[in-house]
N, C-alpha and C positions, 0 to 999 in steps of 0.2 A: 730942665723940664721936671715937673712933678712926676714921681714914680707912679702915681695913680693915673695921671693923664697919659703916661706912656702906654698903658693898657689899651686906651682908646685908639692909639695909632696902630695897634695890632687887630683892630676890627671888633673888639669886645666893648660893650657898654658896661660901665659900673654904675649901679644904682645904690642909693643909701637906704638901708632898711631901718628907717626911723622917720617920724614926723611929729612935730609939736609946734605950738604957737611960739614958744621961745626960739625954736630953731629958725622960724620965719622972721620974727620981729627983731632978733639980734643981728640978722644979716649973715648968720653962720651958713645957712643953706646956700645963699647967694655966693658966698666965698668958696664953698665946695664946688659949685658950678664953674666959677671963674678961674679958680686956681688949679683944680684937679679934674676938670671935665666930667664931673659926676653928671650922669645923663638921665636920672629918674629917681623916683622915690617909691618905696613900698611901705605899707602899714598893715597892721593886724590888730585884733583886740588886745593882745598883751602890750603892744606898743602904745596904744591909746590909753590903756589903764595906767601904765607908768607915767605917761605924759600928764594926764589929768590929775593924778595923785600928787605928782612931784613938781609940776610946772606952775609957779605962782600966777602966771598969766591967765590961768583958767579959773582961779578961785572966786573972783568976783562974779564972773558969768555963771558959775555953778550955783552960787548963793542966790542969784536972781532967778534962775530957772526953777529952783526948788519951790518957789511960790506959784509956779505956772500950772495950767491944767494939762500939760503934755505928759505922756507916759515916759518911763525911763529911757526907752530906746529913742523916742523922739527928742528927748532932752540931749542925749548923747550926740545924735546927728546934728542938732542945733549948734552944739559946740564944735563938732569935728568937721562938718562939711564945708564951712567957710574957710577952714585951714586947708582942706583939700583943694578948694577952688583957688586960693592964693598960691599954693604950690604949683598948680597947673599953669597959672598965669606967669609965674616965675620961669617955668620951663617952656612956655609957649614959643619964644623966639627960636630956641633950639629945635623944638618940634617942627616948626615951619621950615627952618633952614635945612632940616634933614629929610624933608619930603614926607613927614609923618612917620619916621622910623625911630625916633628917639624922643626923650623929654616927657615920659609918661609918669603919672601919679596914680597909685593903686589904692582902692578902698574896698573893704570886704563886706559881703552880705552877712547877715547874722548867722553865726555858727549853728544856731538852733534849727536852721533850715536845711542842714546838710543831707537829710534823707527825704526832702520835700522838693521834687523837681518843679512842680508848678509854682510853689512859693518862692523858690530860689529865682526862677526866671522872672517872676513878677517883681521881686525885690531888685533884681538887676536892672529891669526897665525903669523902675521908679528912681533908683539912685543915679542911673545914667542921666535921666531927665533933670533931676534936681541939681546935680553937679554941673551939667550943661557946659562941659568943656571938651573939645575934640581930643585932648591928650589925657583924659581920664581913662582908667582901666578899672573894671569891676572884678573883684576877686571872687571866684567860685571854687569850692573844693572838688577834688577829683574823686568824688564818691559815685556810685552807680546813678543816683538821682542827679548828681551834678553833671554827668555826661549829657543827660537830656537837656538840662538847663543851658549848658555850654552851647550845644548845637542851636537851640532856640535863640539864645542871645546873639550869637554870631550872625544868624540869619536875619535878626532884627537890626544889625548894624552896630552892635555894641562891642567896644573893645573889652577883651576878657583876659585877665590874669588867672590861670588855673593853678590853684595852690594845693599843697599837701600831696604831691606825687613822690612816691618812695620806691617804685619798682619799675622794671621794664614793661610789665603787663599794664600797669596803670598808665604809664606814658603812652603806650600804643593805643589804649582806649581814648585818651585825651586827644591824640592826634587824629584819630578817626572821627571823634565828635566835632573837632574843628573843621575837618574836611566836609563833613555832612552839612554843617552850617553854611560854609562857603558855597557848596554846590546848590543848596536850597536857595540861597540869596541870588546866585548867578542865574538859576533857572527862572526865578521870578523877574529877571530883567533889571535887578538892582545893582548899583555899583559895588564892587568888591575891592577896588584898588587901595582904599584907605582903611580897611579893616585891619586892626592890629591885635595880636594875641601873643602871650608868652605861656609856656608850660614850665611851671616852677618845680624843679626836681630838688628835693631836700637831700643834702649831702652828708654832713657830719654825723647826723643821728644814726645813719646806717652803720658806720664804723663803731660808734659807741655801743650799739646793741650787739654787733657781731664779734668784735675783738675778743671778748672773753671766751668765745667758742672756737677761736682759731689758733693754730700754732703761731709762734712768734714771727715766722717768715711771711705770713699772710696778713698780719695785723696792720691796720692803718692804710690799707690799699684798696679795699673793696669799693668804697664809695667813688673814689677817683676812677677805678676801672669801669664801674657801671656808667659813670658820666661819659667817659671816653667812648665806650661802646655806643651809648645813646647818640653821641655826636656823629660817629661814623654812620649810624643808621639814618640819622636826620639828613645827612648830606646826600643820601641815596633816595630820599622820599620823592615820589612822582610829582610832577608839576600840578598845580591847582588850576581850575578853569579861569579863563579870562586873564586878567593881570593881577590876580590875588597873590598876596605874599604868604610865604610859609610862616607858620607859627614858630616863633623863636624859642630856643631852649634857654631857660634861666636857671642858674645855680643858686639855690636858697640854702639857708642854714649853713653858711660857710665860715662861721667862727669856729675856732678849734676848741673842742671840748676836752681833749686829752692833753694835759700840760706837758706830756712827754714828746708831743709832736710840735713841729715848727708852727708858730702862731699864725702864719699866713699861708700854710700849706694848701688850703682849699681855695685860695685865690691863685697862687703861683702855678699850681698844677692843672688848672682848668681854664686857661686863657686860649680862646679860639675865635676866629672870625665869625661874625654873625650871631654871637651869643651875648648873654647878659649875666652878670654876677651881682647879686644884691647883698650888701655887706653892712653890718652894724658899725657904728661909729668907732668902737675900739679897734676893730680889725682894719678899718680904713686908716686909722692913725698909725697902726703898726706897719701897714704896707707903705704908707707915706714915708715912714722912717727907714725901713730896711727891706721892703719887698723888691723882688726882681721880676720885671716884665719880660716874658718870652713866650713864643707860640708853642704851648705845651699840650694843648688839648688833643692834638692828633699824633702825639709822640708815642713811641714804644708800643705799637700795636701788638707785637708778640707778647710783651709783658702784660698788657690788658687781657689778652686771651688766656694766658697762663693763670692769672689771678682769678678770673671768673671760673675757669675750669677747676682750679684748686678748691674754691669754695663749694662748687657743685659736687665735687668728689667726696666732700664731707657730708653730703646729704642735705645741704642747706639750699632751700628754695627761696630765691630772692623775691619772688612774687608773694609767697606766704609771709615772709618777713615784712614786705611792704604793707600788707594788710594790717599786721600788728602795729607797725609804726604809724600808719594813717589813723587807726583807731585811737592811739595814744595822742596823736597830734590834734585830732578833733576834740578829744576830751580836754586837752590843755587849753585850746582856744575857747571852748564852751565855758570852762571855768573862769578864764580871764574875762570873757564877755559878761558873765554873771557878776563878777566883782566890779567890773567897769560900770554896769548899770546901778549897782549898789552905791557907787560914789555920787551919782546924780539923782537918786530918788528923792 
């Protein structure tokens, strides 16, 4: 059995953090699904920037669009949304066989809307309608404005991938927004059983920021401890109304940034039932080669508590750190989106 597929037997979905036309047309994504049980795809502006810049399959279409009356964002969506739809169709059998629990493809609203609740909710509705696939997910950032848009989108029956979560406080706000959306939809007499959402908690960037501030014995462990505590808290969440499903935890940014650490550490140490890990190609290939699948997410509760206590004892506030990381992430995505639009102007 594939080492990656072995993760799915432990109840965790592995999603590919990449999408391009070449990935679809070459059959590579289909092979990831067939051989390794890859159960979904995520994308973001940086991913599409690299795809459109480097994938020859886009070049003719880009040239044709440059003579059109569409603005740059419309041109980008003209290129990208058909690929999102094709990926959704590729995953649709899995989505149906899983009862709507797997096989999702994520596409992000414009990063420029991060502080605009009304604009984000409107963009989510528009993109959901244009993609028009039951296994699409619209990515919304976990900003204060995003919380309002998340609740509105869930209430409207839109699947949502909440991105750029870096702290326990941000995650709690996201979970509350999801619950609000479900409760509003349920109170309106609308079905809630097929609404799907993931809360994307970014992992490796936390260690990259904190490690220089920590003694050696605490380095490289904070992100895993935060995720493990989040998983314990998630398991204790109260039931949602009707037959609504809990929002799943998704581990994002799980490539290893520090070459001193094992290259698959953020995959191996975060495997748990009912969760998702979205992984770039290089990390998936590394895990396929030498990764070890074991149920690690609920392991060593005492070590998790000790790590978080040790960080707190140094005066480090994970919620404050999360605000810093989210601001940096928003800036990175906004810059990538600007460069992406420049490619198609």
